VOPAGU-2260 file (C-alpha; in pm, 1 decimal, decimal comma):
REM VOPAGU-2260
SITE   aa  ch    i         X         Y         Z
SITE  MET   A    0     267,1    -704,2    -885,7
SITE  LEU   A    1     511,2    -422,6   -1027,8
SITE  GLY   A    2     275,2    -295,7   -1272,4
SITE  ALA   A    3       5,8    -348,1   -1061,3
SITE  ILE   A    4     215,1     -90,4    -818,4
SITE  GLN   A    5     244,9      96,3   -1040,5
SITE  ASP   A    6     -37,0     168,2   -1168,1
SITE  ARG   A    7      84,1      16,7   -1577,4
SITE  GLY   A    8    -169,7    -166,4   -1600,2
SITE  GLY   A    9    -491,3      15,3   -1499,5
SITE  GLN   A   10    -727,9    -185,5   -1286,1
SITE  ARG   A   11    -610,8    -535,5   -1561,8
SITE  ALA   A   12    -291,6    -577,2   -1331,0
SITE  ILE   A   13    -468,6    -482,8    -991,5
SITE  ASP   A   14    -690,3    -818,7   -1078,5
SITE  ALA   A   15    -457,5   -1054,4   -1148,5
SITE  LEU   A   16    -320,3   -1009,9    -815,4
SITE  GLU   A   17    -388,0   -1272,3    -546,1
SITE  GLN   A   18    -658,9   -1170,4    -319,0
SITE  GLY   A   19    -356,8   -1100,8     -10,2
SITE  TRP   A   20    -235,9    -838,8    -182,0
SITE  GLN   A   21    -496,4    -674,7    -390,3
SITE  THR   A   22    -592,8    -627,1     -31,9
SITE  ALA   A   23    -240,8    -430,8      49,8
SITE  LEU   A   24    -284,4    -238,8    -209,3
SITE  GLU   A   25    -652,3    -111,1    -134,6
SITE  TYR   A   26    -501,6    -115,0     329,4
SITE  ALA   A   27    -211,6     132,0     122,0
SITE  ASP   A   28    -447,4     354,6     -87,2
SITE  VAL   A   29    -627,0     400,3     306,9
SITE  ILE   A   30    -333,0     467,4     493,5
SITE  HIS   A   31    -229,6     762,0     284,3
SITE  ARG   A   32    -575,1     858,9     324,2
SITE  GLY   A   33    -538,7     875,9     669,1
SITE  GLY   A   34    -446,5     574,3     946,8
SITE  HIS   A   35    -703,4     632,5    1106,7
SITE  ASP   A   36    -977,3     527,9     762,8
SITE  VAL   A   37    -880,4     181,4     835,2
SITE  THR   A   38   -1240,9     -41,8     908,8
SITE  ASP   A   39   -1244,7    -359,9    1081,7
SITE  GLU   A   40   -1365,5    -475,1     813,6
SITE  LEU   A   41   -1022,0    -391,1     558,0
SITE  TYR   A   42    -845,1    -580,5     854,1
SITE  GLY   A   43   -1030,4    -879,9     904,6
SITE  ARG   A   44   -1002,0    -913,0     535,4
SITE  LEU   A   45    -556,0    -834,2     611,4
SITE  ARG   A   46    -582,1   -1047,9     845,5
SITE  ALA   A   47    -709,4   -1330,4     610,5
SITE  ALA   A   48    -363,1   -1336,3     410,9
SITE  TRP   A   49    -110,8   -1170,3     561,7
SITE  ASP   A   50     -21,9   -1323,6     986,6
SITE  GLU   A   51      32,5   -1018,3    1242,3
SITE  GLY   A   52     451,4    -998,6    1131,2
SITE  GLN   A   53     342,1    -910,8     770,6
SITE  ILE   A   54     109,3    -694,2     860,9
SITE  VAL   A   55     331,4    -493,1    1050,0
SITE  GLU   A   56     623,5    -544,0     797,2
SITE  ILE   A   57     335,7    -403,9     509,7
SITE  THR   A   58     245,4    -106,8     730,6
SITE  LEU   A   59     613,8      -6,4     798,3
SITE  VAL   A   60     609,5     -37,2     359,3
SITE  ILE   A   61     371,6     158,8     362,2
SITE  GLY   A   62     458,9     428,7     602,6
SITE  MET   A   63     857,5     469,3     524,2
SITE  THR   A   64     804,3     535,3     165,2
SITE  GLU   A   65     477,4     755,8     285,7
SITE  TYR   A   66     706,8     945,0     474,6
SITE  PHE   A   67     973,6     976,2     212,1
SITE  ASN   A   68     695,7    1105,7     -38,4
SITE  ARG   A   69     584,9    1421,4     156,1
SITE  PHE   A   70     995,7    1468,2     312,8
SITE  ASN   A   71    1119,9    1443,2     -77,7
SITE  ASP   A   72     795,7    1663,7    -216,3
SITE  SER   A   73     870,4    1907,6      26,8
SITE  LEU   A   74    1206,6    1925,3     -75,0
SITE  ARG   A   75    1114,5    1931,8    -454,9
SITE  VAL   A   76    1334,3    1658,0    -397,2
SITE  GLU   A   77    1381,0    1484,3    -790,4
SITE  PRO   A   78    1383,7    1135,1    -896,5
SITE  THR   A   79    1658,2     989,3    -965,4
SITE  LYS   A   80    1648,1     702,3   -1299,7
């Protein structure tokens, strides 16, 4: 899972994930472009794999990650190792 998220394994790592996780990563990509871009079809696939509470949590993690990335990028904060 970590390899797929960090894009270390390329498409092969993503393809190895369960369908629900693949859909969650697709959802994150769409949200990154804009929350209004989430289609009913994508949400339906997300809903087939996750319950409402899990979708809220997934969305929260995506949103917080976006927030911290934008905050740190704007202030030129270097990531720590």
